[in-house]
N, C-alpha and C positions, 0 to 999 in steps of 0.2 A: 578478459579473463578476470584480471584483479579488480579491475573497475566494477563489474557486475558482483564482484564476491563483497566487494566494500559497501555497495549500495544495498545488498541484502542485508549486511550486517548493520547497517543503520537503519535498515525499516523501509527504504524507498525501494518498494517492489515494482512500481512502474518503471523506474529508471533501471532496475535489475533485470525486469524483463525487455527492455529496450535494448539493453546489451546483449543480453544472451539471442535476441532474434538476429542482431547484427552478426554475431559469433557463427549461429547456425547458417545464416545466407552464405557468408564467406567460406565457409567449410562445413558443409552438408553432411559429409560422410562420417565427421568426428561423434562418435558414440557418446562422449563425455558431454559435449556441447549440447546435443539433444537432450541427454538426461538433464542438464541443469536449465535447460528451457522450460523442459517439462515442470520442473520444481518451481520455477518462478513464476509460470502462469498458476500454479496450485497456491502459492504464497500470496498472489495477487487478487484472486478471487475469493471473497468470505465463503462460500459455500466449498469449496477445497480446503479450508482451514478448519472448518467445524468438522469435519467427518475424519 
């Protein structure tokens, strides 16, 4: 989770998404991981950042 957070703060959205995908894969029932994964997808794709 800390690695994903630091990647997001650096603006490395692809790495952030990779870390969050791994976190969700390891613990799919954790709501915080699901929300962070959705946020990482939104940050990675330009269309989500515009809206």
